[in-house]
N, C-alpha and C positions, 0 to 999 in steps of 0.2 A: 104834835101831830099832821094839830090844822095847822102849827103856824110852817112844818115843812111842806101840806102841801101847797100852803096858803105862794111859798116862797117859787119851788116847781114852778105855782102858773104864770107868779109876777117874771119867772123866767124868759116860759111860753110865751108871754103877750110882748115882749121887750124883742125877740126874736120874726115872731110872728107880726110889729112893729114895720121891719124893715126888710121882708122879702130879701132883697132886691142887690142888699151889700155884697151877702160872698162871695153873690155869682158877679159885679162889680169888681170886684176882687181880683177874680182870676181870669175877667176879659182881662183887666187890665195887666198884667203879666202874663199873658200872651200873645199884647200887644210891645208889650216890650222883649218878649223873645223873641217876635215875627223879626221885630227893626231890628233887633241885635244878629237874628240868623243871615239877615236884609245887605247890613253892614259889611258883613264874612265874605257873601258873595259876592259884590260887589269889589271888595278889597282882591278877593282873586281873581275875577274880571281883570279887573285893572292890572294885576298884576301879569295878569296873560297878559294883555295887548303890553303893556310894558315889553317885557320878554319877547314880546315879537317883533315889537320898531327895534328891537337889542341887536333883534340877531338879524331884524332887512338889515341895517346897517352894518355891521357888520359883511357881513357876501357884499355887501358895493362898496366899502371899503378896500377891498381885492383890487377892484378894474382903476384904485390909485393909487400903485403901489408899481416900482418897475420891475418889466420882465425879467426874467432873467435868462440870457443867449438862448438854453436851449427852448427853451417859448419862443422866445422874435421868431429862429429858423423856425418853428412848427410855424408857425404864423404867414411866416411866406410858403410854404407847401398848402396850408389851407388857401395862401391866395387868387385868384384869378374872376373872371367871369363860368358862369354853368350853370345848366339848364337840368329839371327834373327830372330823372329818367322814373325816380318811384317814388309815391307818396304816399306815405299811410298813416289813418289816421284811426287808435282805441277801432282797431281791425278794419277798418274800410278801407278799399283801396281807392286814389283817384285815378282818375282815367283819362286817355291820352290824352282830353281834347282840356282837360283845369292843365296840366299837368305843363302845357305847350304854351302855356299862360303864363308859367313861372321861371322865374330868374333869379339865380344870387352871382351877386358879384364881393368878394370879399379882400379890402385892400388892408392887409396889417390884422389888426385885431378887429376895424370896423369894416363891417357886411349891411347890405341891403339886399331883402327877397321881397323881391316885387310877385304880383299877382295880377297880370292885368292892369290894370291905369293904379289901383290900390297899391302902397309897398311900406315896409319896417324895416325898421336902423338899429343897426345895437354894439355892443361894442364883446367881442370875447377876450377870454386870459382860458388857455388849454394849461395843462394837466398833463406834459405828456408822457412823463416817470411810471404811469400808474396803469393797468390794466383789469379791464380797456381803456385807454383814455380819457378820459376825462376832459370834458368841456364847462365852464359857466358865459351866462350871458344875459347879458345885461342888455332890456328892453330901453330905447334912445324918446321912442314914442310911440303913437300906437295903443288902445287901450288901455295894454299892458308896462307902459312906459313907467322906468323906473321902478322897476321887480326885474327879480332871477329866476332866471329856468338856468336847473341842470341839468348835464346831458354827458354822452359817452360818444364819441367817435372812432373811425379805424379810414388811415390811407388805401389804396391799392393802385400802383399809380397814379393816371389821369379820375381815380375816380376815388371819393371821399361817401363813408356814411352815415349819417351822428340816426341818435335815439334821445332823443327828450321830453322831457315832464314835464308840464304843465305849470304857472310859477308857482311857489310855495309848498310845490309836493318832492318829494326823496328823487335824487337820483337814479335812470334806469341798471339791473341789470346782464339786460339782455338787449338785442339788438332786432324786440320783437314786439309784436301789439296786439291787444286785443280788445272785443267789448269792453268799454268802461273802462280802459287799464289809465284815460287822462292818458297816452302817449304819443306821441308822433315821429313816425320811422322817415326818412329822408334820403334819398342815393342820388350822389350830382357828381353830373359828368364835367370833366372842362369842355368847354364850345375848340372846336375848330380855328373859332377865331383867335382867341388865348392862344392856342397856339401859333400860330400862323402869327402873334406877335410876336410872343417868343424867339420863335424864330427869324425874326427882322431886327429883336434887336440883339440876336447875339453876331447876324451879318457887321450892322453895323456898329459895334463894340469892333469883331472882323479890322474894319478898316479903318477906325479908329488910330487900335490901334497897332496894323499897319503904317498909316501916317505917322502919328509920334516915333517909330522906331527910325521911316526913314528918315523925316527932320531932324533928331538926335542921333545920327551915323551924319548928317552933310552937315549941320552942327562940328562933329565929331573929326570932321577931315577939315572942317575948316581949322581949328583949333590946331591941331599940327602938323595944315598948311603953313601956318602965321610959326608955328617953334617954330620947325624946320629953317624958314625967314631968316628968324632972329636968329638959328642955331650959325646960319650962313652970314 
């Protein structure tokens, strides 16, 4: 019995001799677990960043692809010089004074939005077959450079209405904004100068066609006279 007690006391002495050994082991295990969890979180973040970059690259690829006939025709309808008659962001409407400084010039897929002395340019790809019609726009300069924004639009004669989401946000589903929605609604009206230019271009084309026809008729008459002379 005494020997048993002596053995127990000896074991107790050994345990008391290094009281931090068990704590150190637990601490090391906790550190290993934390390092493992940190690595998992880092791998997740890296994957998210990669997926995000891949998505951005894929979105930008569409701007390098050839446009269809329908898309080109749609861009012709969207082209012109426009004044802004309605501008609303996050449910807040711009004043007439603010809109008076705004102007949009679109030439095919390329556009420029001017606000006073500041201007932003970009490139559009429309999808007229969607309902509502959809459009993607790549910013070529400014704070949002190389970012793609998604929007919807509708054409009513010389008036075009757009609703845009902020970069990297989902496409709007309706032509409306509200507080903190991250959406911008813009109504454009083709300017009178643009209409006058179109009329002038039409008149010039008519004059050219008329002159070309007169020249052709004259040449045809000359050829006929030559033929008649030969026959004689």
